[in-house]
C-alpha positions in Angstrom: 0.0 0.0 0.0 2.8 2.4 0.9 4.5 1.9 -2.4 1.3 2.5 -4.4 0.8 5.8 -2.5 4.4 6.9 -3.4 3.9 6.0 -7.1 0.6 7.9 -7.2 2.1 11.0 -5.7 5.3 11.0 -7.7 3.8 12.9 -10.6 3.3 16.0 -8.4 7.0 16.6 -8.0 8.2 16.1 -11.6 7.2 19.3 -13.4 8.5 22.7 -12.4 7.0 26.0 -13.6 9.1 27.8 -16.1 10.9 30.8 -14.6 12.6 33.8 -16.1 16.2 34.5 -15.4 16.6 35.4 -11.8 19.4 37.8 -12.4 17.3 41.0 -12.4 15.3 39.8 -9.4 18.4 39.2 -7.4 19.7 42.7 -8.2 16.4 44.3 -7.1 16.3 42.2 -3.9 19.9 43.1 -3.1 19.1 46.8 -3.5 16.0 46.5 -1.3 17.9 44.6 1.4 20.8 47.0 1.4 18.6 50.0 1.7 16.5 48.4 4.4 19.4 47.1 6.5 21.3 50.5 6.2 18.1 52.1 7.5 17.8 49.5 10.3 21.4 49.9 11.4 21.2 53.6 11.6 17.9 53.3 13.5 19.5 51.0 16.1 22.4 53.4 16.5 19.9 56.3 17.3 17.3 54.3 19.3 19.0 51.3 20.9 16.3 50.6 23.5 13.1 50.9 21.5 12.6 47.2 20.9 8.9 47.3 19.9 9.7 49.8 17.0 12.7 47.6 16.1 10.5 44.5 15.9 7.9 46.4 13.8 10.5 47.7 11.4 12.0 44.2 11.1 8.7 42.6 10.3 7.8 45.3 7.8 11.2 44.9 6.1 10.8 41.2 5.9 7.3 41.5 4.5 8.7 43.8 1.7 11.4 41.3 0.7 
């Protein structure tokens, strides 16, 4: 029974969607991350004890990536 289940499900993993070249996406992501983390680092330097704002900024930044 287990072997049959594996055989039945194997088709799900064979095909992959076609994707465009990731080069441009990587460049855009890198610029986003660089800008975000520069902002984040300067914010930490100015407000080292404001942890709730830091967490909010981190979660917003991660959501944008």
